[in-house]
C-alpha positions in Angstrom: 85.8 147.3 75.6 84.0 145.6 78.5 85.6 142.4 79.8 83.2 139.4 79.8 83.2 136.9 82.7 83.2 133.7 80.7 83.3 132.6 77.1 82.7 129.0 76.2 84.3 127.4 73.1 82.5 124.2 71.9 84.3 122.5 69.1 85.6 119.0 68.6 88.7 120.3 66.9 91.4 120.8 69.5 93.4 123.1 67.2 90.4 125.4 66.5 89.8 125.7 70.3 93.5 126.3 70.9 93.7 129.1 68.3 90.4 130.7 69.4 91.3 130.6 73.0 94.6 132.3 72.3 92.9 134.9 70.1 90.5 135.7 72.9 93.3 135.8 75.5 95.3 138.1 73.3 92.4 140.5 73.0 91.9 140.5 76.8 88.1 140.3 76.5 87.3 137.6 79.0 88.2 136.7 82.5 87.8 133.0 81.8 87.7 130.8 78.7 86.4 127.3 78.8 86.8 124.7 76.0 84.6 121.7 75.4 85.0 119.1 72.7 81.2 118.4 72.2 77.8 119.7 73.1 77.3 117.1 75.8 80.3 118.3 77.8 79.0 121.8 77.6 75.5 120.9 78.7 76.9 118.9 81.6 78.9 122.0 82.6 75.7 124.1 82.5 73.8 121.5 84.5 76.5 121.3 87.2 77.2 125.0 87.6 76.0 126.7 90.8 74.8 130.2 91.1 77.9 131.4 92.8 80.0 130.8 89.7 80.6 133.6 87.2 78.0 134.0 84.5 78.6 132.8 81.0 78.3 135.7 78.6 79.2 134.2 75.2 79.2 130.7 73.6 81.0 130.0 70.3 79.3 126.8 69.0 80.5 124.5 66.2 77.7 122.5 64.4 79.3 119.2 63.3 80.7 117.4 66.4 80.5 113.8 67.6 78.5 112.8 70.7 76.2 115.9 70.6 76.3 118.3 67.7 75.5 122.0 67.8 71.8 121.5 67.0 71.4 118.8 69.7 73.3 121.2 72.1 70.8 124.0 71.4 67.8 121.7 72.0 69.2 120.5 75.3 70.3 124.1 76.2 66.7 125.4 75.9 65.6 122.7 78.4 68.0 124.0 81.0 66.7 126.3 83.8 66.4 129.9 82.5 68.6 131.3 85.2 71.6 129.4 83.8 71.0 130.5 80.2 69.6 134.1 80.5 71.8 136.7 78.9 74.0 134.2 77.1 74.8 135.0 73.5 75.2 131.9 71.3 77.3 132.4 68.1 77.4 129.5 65.7 81.0 129.3 64.5 81.2 126.8 61.6 82.8 126.1 58.3 79.4 125.1 56.8 77.7 127.6 54.6 74.5 125.6 54.1 71.5 127.9 54.3 69.3 125.1 55.7 71.7 124.7 58.7 71.5 128.5 59.3 67.6 128.3 59.2 67.6 125.4 61.7 70.1 127.3 64.0 67.8 130.4 63.9 64.8 128.3 64.9 66.9 126.9 67.8 67.7 130.4 69.1 71.3 130.9 67.8 71.8 134.7 67.8 74.8 134.9 65.4 76.3 133.0 62.5 80.0 133.3 61.9 82.1 131.4 59.4 85.4 130.0 60.6 88.0 131.2 61.3 87.2 133.4 64.2 88.9 136.8 63.8 89.4 139.9 65.9 87.1 141.7 63.5 84.3 139.2 64.1 84.7 139.4 67.8 84.7 143.2 67.7 81.5 143.1 65.7 79.9 140.9 68.4 81.0 143.3 71.1 79.6 146.3 69.2 76.3 144.6 68.8 75.8 143.0 72.2 78.1 144.5 74.8 78.6 148.2 74.1 
C-alpha cells in the first residue's frame, strides 16, 4: 500500500479525531495527519500553505460542525486556487444517513460518502479505488 503524504481529519469531535488519527497511524498509510475541529480551521490551513509543503492527498470531512460545517467547507474549498486542491480526495465521514445531505455533498464535489466509524476496511476500499 502506498503511503500518502498528508491526511486531514476535519471533525468537531475530539474523540473521533483521536480515534481516526490512531487508526491511520496504526495502518501506517500517511506520513502526516492533521486534525481540525471545523471547516474554517481547515480552509485557513489551505489558504496559508505554501507550495514547498507536502501535498494533501485525502480529507475526511464531517458534515455537522460549528463555525463552518462540511457543506460550507466544500463551498469555500472550491474557491481556493486549484493548485492547492488538485488531486485531493474528499471523503464525507458522517453519522448522518440523510439522502438529501448526500445529494448536496455530491453537488459540492465530495468523492466518497462513509458512515462513521472509520474502519480499516473503509480505508482499504478508498486505497483500492484511488491510490492503487
